[in-house]
C-alpha positions as CSV (number, residue, x, y, z in Angstrom):
1,M,30.0,-50.8,-56.5
2,R,29.9,-50.0,-59.9
3,L,29.6,-53.3,-62.3
4,T,30.1,-54.1,-65.9
5,A,29.5,-57.8,-67.5
6,L,31.1,-59.9,-65.1
7,A,28.4,-60.6,-62.0
8,G,27.7,-63.8,-62.7
9,F,31.7,-64.4,-62.1
10,F,32.4,-62.7,-58.8
11,I,31.3,-62.6,-55.7
12,F,30.1,-59.0,-54.2
13,T,31.7,-58.4,-50.5
14,S,31.4,-55.4,-49.0
15,L,34.2,-56.4,-46.1
16,L,38.0,-57.4,-46.8
17,P,40.4,-58.6,-44.1
18,A,41.3,-56.7,-41.3
19,S,45.0,-56.9,-42.7
20,C,44.3,-54.9,-45.7
21,S,43.5,-52.1,-43.5
22,A,47.0,-51.2,-43.1
23,Q,47.6,-50.4,-46.6
24,H,45.1,-47.3,-46.6
25,T,46.3,-44.7,-48.3
26,Q,45.0,-41.4,-49.0
27,S,47.1,-40.5,-51.9
28,P,45.6,-41.4,-55.3
29,D,47.4,-44.9,-56.2
30,A,48.7,-45.7,-59.8
31,S,51.5,-47.7,-58.9
32,A,49.5,-50.5,-60.5
33,I,48.8,-48.9,-64.0
34,H,52.7,-47.8,-63.8
35,A,53.7,-51.4,-63.0
36,L,51.1,-52.5,-66.2
37,L,53.1,-49.9,-68.1
38,D,56.3,-51.7,-67.4
39,V,55.4,-54.7,-68.3
40,I,53.8,-53.2,-71.7
41,D,57.2,-52.0,-72.4
42,T,59.4,-55.0,-71.5
43,I,57.3,-57.1,-74.3
44,M,57.1,-54.1,-76.8
45,D,60.9,-53.8,-76.3
46,S,61.4,-57.3,-77.0
47,H,59.2,-57.6,-80.2
48,P,60.5,-54.6,-81.9
49,D,58.8,-55.8,-85.5
50,Y,55.9,-56.2,-84.0
51,E,54.1,-54.0,-86.8
52,T,55.3,-55.8,-89.6
53,E,54.6,-59.3,-88.1
54,R,51.4,-58.0,-87.3
55,V,50.7,-57.8,-91.1
56,R,52.8,-60.6,-92.0
57,M,50.9,-62.8,-89.6
58,A,47.4,-62.0,-90.9
59,A,48.5,-63.9,-94.2
60,L,49.5,-66.5,-92.7
61,S,47.7,-70.5,-92.6
62,S,45.9,-70.8,-89.2
63,E,49.1,-74.0,-88.6
64,E,51.5,-71.7,-89.6
65,R,50.2,-68.8,-87.3
66,A,50.1,-70.9,-84.2
67,A,53.0,-71.9,-85.1
68,V,54.8,-68.3,-85.1
69,L,52.6,-67.4,-81.8
70,A,54.4,-70.6,-80.0
71,E,57.6,-69.1,-80.5
72,K,56.4,-65.5,-79.6
73,R,55.3,-66.7,-76.4
74,A,58.6,-68.8,-76.0
75,R,60.4,-65.5,-75.8
76,N,58.4,-64.0,-73.7
77,Q,58.5,-66.6,-71.4
78,A,62.7,-66.8,-71.2
79,N,62.7,-63.2,-70.7
80,E,63.5,-63.3,-67.1
81,V,63.3,-58.7,-67.1
82,L,59.2,-59.6,-68.0
83,A,59.2,-62.4,-65.2
84,E,60.3,-59.9,-62.4
85,R,58.2,-57.1,-64.1
86,I,55.1,-59.4,-64.0
87,D,55.8,-60.1,-60.3
88,V,56.0,-56.7,-59.4
89,L,52.5,-56.2,-61.0
90,L,50.6,-59.0,-59.5
91,S,52.1,-58.3,-56.3
92,T,50.8,-54.6,-55.9
93,Y,47.7,-54.2,-53.2
94,T,46.0,-52.8,-55.9
95,Y,46.1,-56.3,-57.4
96,K,46.0,-58.3,-54.3
97,L,42.4,-56.1,-53.9
98,Y,41.5,-57.2,-57.5
99,F,42.1,-61.1,-57.1
100,R,40.1,-61.2,-53.6
101,K,37.4,-59.4,-55.7
102,F,36.8,-61.0,-58.6
103,R,36.4,-64.8,-58.8
104,N,36.7,-64.9,-62.5
105,A,40.5,-63.6,-62.5
106,T,43.8,-65.0,-60.7
107,P,47.4,-64.2,-60.8
108,E,48.3,-67.3,-62.8
109,G,45.6,-66.5,-65.3
110,H,46.7,-62.5,-65.8
111,R,50.4,-64.0,-66.2
112,R,49.2,-66.3,-69.2
113,I,47.5,-63.4,-70.5
114,L,50.4,-61.1,-70.3
115,L,52.8,-63.6,-71.8
116,S,50.7,-64.4,-74.5
117,L,51.0,-60.4,-75.9
118,P,51.5,-58.2,-78.0
119,Y,49.9,-60.8,-80.8
120,E,47.8,-62.8,-78.9
121,A,44.8,-62.7,-76.8
122,A,45.1,-65.4,-74.5
123,P,41.9,-66.9,-72.5
124,G,40.6,-64.8,-69.7
125,P,37.8,-62.7,-68.2
126,S,36.3,-60.2,-70.0
127,D,38.1,-58.5,-73.0
128,V,41.0,-58.4,-70.6
129,S,43.5,-59.4,-73.3
130,Q,41.9,-57.6,-76.0
131,N,41.6,-54.5,-73.8
132,L,46.0,-55.2,-73.3
133,M,46.6,-55.8,-76.8
134,E,45.2,-52.4,-77.7
135,L,47.2,-50.9,-74.6
136,C,50.5,-52.3,-76.3
137,R,50.0,-50.3,-79.3
138,H,48.5,-47.2,-77.3
139,R,50.7,-46.8,-73.8
140,E,52.4,-43.8,-73.9
141,E,48.8,-42.1,-74.8
142,V,47.3,-44.0,-71.5
143,R,50.8,-43.1,-69.4
144,A,50.4,-39.1,-70.0
145,W,46.6,-39.1,-69.5
146,T,47.1,-41.5,-66.0
147,D,49.5,-39.0,-65.1
148,S,48.1,-35.8,-66.0
149,T,44.9,-36.9,-64.7
150,L,46.5,-37.9,-61.1
151,T,48.1,-34.3,-61.1
152,R,44.6,-32.6,-61.2
153,L,42.0,-34.8,-59.6
154,D,40.9,-33.9,-56.1
155,P,39.3,-36.3,-53.6
156,A,38.2,-33.4,-51.5
157,R,35.7,-32.9,-54.5
158,S,34.4,-36.0,-54.4
159,V,33.9,-36.5,-51.0
160,A,31.9,-33.2,-50.7
161,R,30.1,-34.4,-53.2
162,A,29.4,-38.0,-52.1
163,A,28.5,-36.0,-48.4
164,E,25.8,-34.4,-50.0
165,W,24.0,-37.6,-49.5
166,L,25.1,-38.7,-46.0
167,P,24.0,-37.3,-42.6
168,A,25.8,-34.2,-41.7
169,G,29.2,-34.8,-40.4
170,D,33.2,-34.5,-40.8
171,Y,34.2,-37.4,-43.5
172,P,37.5,-39.0,-44.5
173,T,38.6,-39.1,-47.8
174,P,39.3,-43.1,-48.6
175,G,42.0,-43.9,-50.9
176,I,42.0,-44.2,-54.6
177,R,43.8,-46.9,-56.3
178,F,43.7,-47.1,-60.2
179,L,44.4,-49.8,-62.6
180,Y,44.0,-50.4,-66.0
181,D,42.1,-53.9,-67.3
182,G,38.4,-53.6,-68.0
183,N,37.0,-56.7,-66.3
184,G,35.5,-54.9,-63.4
185,D,35.1,-50.9,-63.2
186,A,35.5,-49.4,-59.8
187,F,34.7,-51.0,-56.7
188,P,34.9,-50.1,-52.6
189,A,37.6,-52.2,-51.3
190,Y,38.0,-51.7,-47.2
191,D,38.6,-48.2,-46.7
192,D,39.8,-47.7,-50.2
193,I,38.6,-47.9,-53.7
194,V,39.8,-49.1,-56.8
195,F,39.1,-47.6,-59.9
196,D,39.6,-49.2,-63.6
197,V,40.5,-46.7,-66.0
198,F,39.7,-48.5,-69.3
199,S,36.3,-49.4,-67.7
200,I,35.2,-45.7,-66.4
201,V,37.0,-43.6,-69.1
202,F,38.0,-45.9,-72.5
203,R,35.4,-48.3,-72.5
204,F,32.6,-45.5,-73.7
205,R,34.6,-44.0,-76.6
206,P,34.4,-44.9,-80.1
207,E,36.7,-47.7,-80.5
208,E,38.6,-45.9,-83.7
209,T,39.4,-43.3,-82.0
210,R,39.5,-44.1,-78.5
211,F,42.8,-42.7,-77.5
212,G,42.7,-39.5,-79.4
213,D,42.0,-36.2,-78.1
214,L,42.2,-37.9,-74.3
215,D,42.8,-34.0,-72.8
216,G,39.5,-33.5,-73.5
217,I,37.6,-36.9,-71.4
218,G,36.2,-34.6,-68.7
219,L,38.0,-34.6,-65.1
220,E,34.6,-33.7,-63.6
221,R,33.3,-37.7,-64.8
222,V,36.1,-39.3,-62.9
223,E,35.7,-37.2,-59.9
224,M,31.7,-38.1,-60.0
225,V,32.7,-41.9,-60.4
226,V,35.1,-41.4,-57.5
227,A,32.3,-40.0,-55.5
228,H,30.0,-42.8,-55.8
229,E,32.3,-45.1,-54.6
230,F,33.5,-42.7,-51.7
231,H,30.2,-42.9,-50.5
232,H,30.0,-46.6,-50.1
233,V,32.8,-46.3,-48.3
234,L,31.5,-43.6,-46.0
235,A,28.2,-45.2,-45.4
236,R,28.6,-48.4,-44.6
237,G,29.2,-47.9,-40.8
238,L,25.7,-46.5,-40.8
239,R,23.8,-49.7,-41.4
240,D,21.5,-50.8,-38.3
241,L,20.1,-53.9,-39.6
242,P,18.1,-56.3,-37.7
243,R,18.7,-59.9,-37.3
244,A,16.7,-61.9,-40.4
245,S,14.1,-64.3,-38.8
246,D,14.6,-66.8,-41.7
247,E,15.9,-67.5,-44.9
248,R,13.3,-65.2,-46.8
249,E,13.9,-62.3,-44.5
250,R,17.5,-62.7,-45.0
251,R,17.2,-62.6,-48.8
252,E,15.1,-59.5,-48.7
253,Q,17.3,-57.6,-46.7
254,R,20.3,-58.4,-48.7
255,L,18.9,-56.9,-51.8
256,A,17.6,-54.1,-50.2
257,T,20.8,-52.8,-48.7
258,Q,22.3,-53.4,-52.1
259,M,19.6,-51.3,-54.0
260,V,19.9,-48.7,-51.2
261,S,23.1,-48.2,-51.5
262,E,23.4,-48.5,-55.0
263,G,20.4,-46.0,-55.6
264,V,21.9,-43.3,-53.3
265,A,25.4,-43.4,-54.8
266,L,23.5,-43.8,-58.1
267,L,23.0,-40.0,-56.9
268,C,26.7,-38.6,-57.0
269,D,27.3,-40.0,-60.5
270,L,24.8,-40.7,-63.1
271,E,25.3,-38.5,-66.1
272,P,22.6,-38.0,-69.0
273,G,23.2,-40.9,-71.4
274,M,22.5,-44.6,-72.7
275,R,23.2,-46.2,-69.2
276,R,20.5,-43.3,-67.3
277,D,17.8,-44.2,-70.3
278,A,17.9,-47.6,-70.3
279,M,17.8,-47.5,-66.2
280,E,14.6,-44.8,-66.4
281,D,12.9,-46.3,-68.9
282,S,9.2,-47.7,-68.0
283,T,9.0,-51.5,-69.3
284,T,12.5,-52.1,-68.0
285,V,11.8,-50.8,-64.6
286,N,8.4,-52.3,-64.3
287,G,9.8,-55.4,-65.9
288,W,12.6,-56.0,-63.1
289,I,9.2,-55.4,-60.5
290,D,7.5,-58.1,-62.0
291,A,10.4,-60.6,-61.7
292,L,11.2,-59.6,-58.2
293,N,7.8,-59.9,-56.9
294,E,7.9,-63.3,-58.7
295,R,11.1,-64.5,-57.3
296,L,10.1,-63.0,-53.6
297,A,6.7,-64.7,-54.0
298,T,8.6,-68.4,-54.4
299,S,11.2,-67.7,-52.1
300,D,10.4,-70.3,-49.3
301,S,10.8,-72.7,-51.7
302,T,13.6,-71.5,-53.8
303,A,16.9,-73.6,-52.8
304,E,19.9,-71.2,-51.8
305,D,22.0,-72.0,-55.0
306,E,19.2,-71.2,-57.2
307,W,18.1,-68.0,-56.1
308,N,22.2,-66.9,-56.0
309,A,22.2,-68.0,-59.6
310,W,19.0,-65.6,-60.4
311,V,20.4,-62.9,-58.7
312,S,23.7,-63.1,-60.6
313,A,22.1,-63.4,-63.4
314,S,20.5,-59.9,-62.7
315,Y,24.2,-58.5,-63.0
316,G,24.9,-60.3,-66.6
317,P,22.9,-62.1,-68.9
318,L,19.4,-61.3,-67.4
319,A,20.1,-57.5,-68.1
320,T,21.8,-57.9,-71.2
321,D,18.3,-59.1,-72.2
322,R,16.9,-56.3,-70.8
323,L,19.2,-54.7,-72.6
324,R,18.3,-56.0,-76.4
325,D,14.6,-55.3,-75.8
326,Y,15.2,-51.9,-74.6
327,L,17.3,-51.1,-77.7
328,A,14.8,-53.0,-80.4
329,R,12.7,-50.7,-79.2
330,R,14.3,-47.6,-79.0
331,F,15.7,-48.6,-82.5
332,P,13.3,-51.0,-84.2
333,D,15.6,-50.9,-87.4
334,G,19.1,-51.0,-86.0
335,D,21.4,-54.2,-85.8
336,L,20.6,-55.6,-82.6
337,D,23.4,-57.4,-82.3
338,S,25.7,-54.4,-82.6
339,L,24.1,-52.1,-80.8
340,T,24.2,-54.7,-77.7
341,R,27.9,-55.1,-78.0
342,A,28.6,-51.6,-78.5
343,H,26.1,-50.3,-75.1
344,A,27.0,-53.5,-73.1
345,A,28.1,-51.3,-70.3
346,A,24.9,-49.4,-70.2
347,R,22.6,-52.5,-69.5
348,P,20.4,-51.9,-66.7
349,M,20.7,-54.5,-64.2
350,L,18.3,-55.6,-61.0
351,V,20.1,-54.4,-58.1
352,Y,21.0,-50.5,-59.8
353,T,17.5,-49.9,-62.1
354,L,15.4,-50.8,-58.9
355,G,17.8,-49.2,-56.4
356,R,17.6,-45.8,-58.6
357,H,14.0,-46.2,-59.5
358,M,12.2,-46.5,-55.5
359,I,15.4,-44.1,-53.8
360,G,13.9,-41.7,-56.6
361,R,10.4,-42.2,-55.7
362,V,11.5,-41.9,-51.7
363,L,12.8,-38.9,-52.4
364,E,10.0,-37.2,-54.2
365,G,7.7,-38.4,-51.3
366,A,6.8,-36.6,-48.1
367,G,10.0,-37.4,-46.6
368,G,12.0,-36.5,-48.9
369,K,15.8,-36.3,-48.3
370,E,15.6,-37.4,-44.9
371,A,13.9,-40.3,-45.6
372,V,16.5,-41.1,-48.3
373,L,19.6,-40.5,-45.7
374,D,17.1,-42.6,-42.8
375,L,17.2,-46.0,-45.5
376,L,21.3,-45.8,-45.3
377,R,20.8,-46.5,-41.5
378,E,17.7,-49.1,-42.1
379,P,18.0,-49.9,-45.8
380,Q,15.4,-53.1,-45.1
381,L,12.8,-50.4,-45.0
382,V,13.2,-49.1,-49.0
383,F,10.5,-51.3,-50.2
384,K,7.6,-50.0,-47.3
385,R,9.0,-46.8,-48.5
386,Y,8.8,-46.9,-51.7
387,N,5.5,-48.6,-51.9
388,A,4.3,-46.0,-49.1
389,A,5.6,-43.1,-51.9
390,L,3.5,-44.4,-54.9
391,G,0.8,-44.3,-52.5
392,E,1.2,-40.9,-51.8
393,G,1.0,-40.2,-55.8
394,A,4.6,-38.9,-55.8
395,A,5.9,-37.9,-59.2
396,P,8.2,-40.5,-60.9
397,G,11.3,-37.8,-59.9
398,M,14.0,-39.2,-61.5
399,G,13.0,-41.6,-63.7
400,A,9.9,-41.7,-66.3
401,A,8.6,-44.9,-65.1
402,P,5.4,-44.9,-63.2
403,G,6.5,-47.4,-61.1
404,R,4.5,-50.7,-59.6
405,R,4.7,-52.1,-55.6
406,I,6.6,-54.8,-54.5
407,E,4.1,-56.9,-53.3
408,T,5.4,-59.9,-51.2
409,V,7.6,-58.5,-48.6
410,Y,7.8,-58.7,-45.0
411,H,8.9,-55.2,-44.0
């Protein structure tokens, strides 16, 4: 699972209700993007004076602007065609998976966002409103790129890449469902994966040239991310976890499983760049190890709500703090707030950072690749295998961090 800045607001799950399996598809499905573009087309058709109105409204007082925005929303709310197209969008199977996945998003909230377009960013998850306002001005570029990419995308290549980090065997091709949103990025959903085009493709491009030269976006990058998510789906059935004896062991198993899952899947897709650099920074890695050791040492006396809040924060504000620290050291003369905003998607989260670090050390150890594949079956042993690899004096391998032991674990 690949994530952005939202883990404090949603719950991670690896399984959806069995009824979802009947909806499985092996052909890339962009119906949610096309339904969204239909909604945006309808909105823009009902506001043909958008460009001149946008300029005029910028000169209004706050009271005058509020009155104009209320009139624009009322126009959208009275548009029956728009209402029907929003219903179609929110009832797509991709969005049903999306709303099950993210606790910070609801159909009602998305409807409110859409009815506020194209002039207003209504409150909502992450930067979804701003992303969709931007889409109003660049829908044709996104439509063309999406259609072009789907015609060239070869899921078999992603399956082959994922299978390099799975036990030998024949693997099916999971379905791929695309959306354009910016709340998450890509995640497995039963036998499918959901792929957020904005988060994975557009977010990383400079804002002023985000929609220019889209043909230059490499297809390989898309297929690497697909391979990452395919790996989650295909490896899911390999796990053989023993029954945890107590709450502390259950927490450790859960963390270990997430770290192995992401650490191995990252072998499919982590390309050079800021995200990788921050994740491999020795101060960042050792800082997370120290934080994890401290939490594990007090796990017996930590309430479930407190533990869950810390894990959730490790995807959000705590990861942002790690990013700020890394950027301050790398760019001592830079504008830290601007740098943090620009590189928000690169923040080094606990599960990803330590998952990559530990899997890298195990891979470089005596057991090599087979030891890594064994962890897909028994992820609860990752701390033990990692500590053993440190004792072997294994080279840091994929990361520059020398690494510290995970001290307080049962396994």
